[in-house]
Wavefront OBJ file of the C-alpha trace (Angstrom):
o trace
v -4.886 7.770 16.091
v -3.393 7.569 12.602
v -3.302 10.575 10.363
v -5.935 10.457 7.614
v -4.441 11.091 4.186
v -6.061 12.411 1.042
v -5.526 10.438 -2.166
v -2.870 12.821 -3.465
v -0.994 12.674 -0.140
v -1.019 8.865 -0.178
v 0.173 8.935 -3.789
v 3.076 11.193 -2.835
v 4.124 8.800 -0.056
v 3.962 5.823 -2.439
v 5.670 7.779 -5.252
v 2.782 6.911 -7.561
v 0.009 8.813 -9.273
v -3.198 9.863 -7.563
v -5.033 7.825 -10.196
v -3.302 4.642 -8.946
v -4.420 5.330 -5.366
v -7.981 6.037 -6.490
v -7.967 2.739 -8.413
v -6.835 0.899 -5.261
v -9.767 2.473 -3.430
v -12.275 1.670 -6.198
v -11.088 -1.955 -6.332
v -11.108 -2.100 -2.509
v -7.487 -3.246 -2.490
v -6.636 -0.785 0.280
v -8.529 0.041 3.463
v -10.091 3.503 3.484
v -12.390 5.693 5.578
v -15.339 7.716 4.320
v -15.747 11.087 5.991
v -18.991 12.335 4.543
v -18.381 12.373 0.790
v -14.614 12.385 1.218
v -12.352 9.347 1.133
v -9.322 9.195 3.419
v -6.625 6.578 3.908
v -5.088 5.845 7.290
v -1.292 5.867 7.379
v -1.384 2.389 8.942
v -3.529 1.113 6.036
v -0.981 2.496 3.588
v 1.831 0.741 5.456
v -0.173 -2.522 5.539
v -0.664 -2.282 1.763
v 3.084 -1.885 1.238
v 3.931 -4.738 3.623
v 1.405 -7.042 1.922
v 3.082 -6.385 -1.426
v 6.628 -6.877 -0.171
v 8.436 -9.785 -1.797
v 11.266 -11.437 0.118
v 14.505 -11.964 -1.857
v 15.556 -15.464 -2.851
v 18.526 -17.054 -1.122
v 21.093 -19.262 -2.819
v 19.376 -22.265 -1.236
v 16.031 -21.243 -2.748
v 17.559 -21.040 -6.221
v 19.875 -24.068 -6.265
v 18.374 -26.254 -3.558
v 21.826 -26.573 -1.975
v 23.269 -24.910 1.106
v 25.570 -21.971 0.368
l 1 2 3 4 5 6 7 8 9 10 11 12 13 14 15 16 17 18 19 20 21 22 23 24 25 26 27 28 29 30 31 32 33 34 35 36 37 38 39 40 41 42 43 44 45 46 47 48 49 50 51 52 53 54 55 56 57 58 59 60 61 62 63 64 65 66 67 68
């Protein structure tokens, strides 16, 4: 089972502010778990968020249309 992170812990892992993480939760852009009144984020959900936002670098072929 994944560790459940508090908003400030998730923010520390992402090197962002807690406010940013809370906005992700409010906009439902990241999966979260409600434990009573408390909101927690699974580590796997945090990783999935990062992977979904990862942009692959362009290759020379992508830029010029010619083989390198």
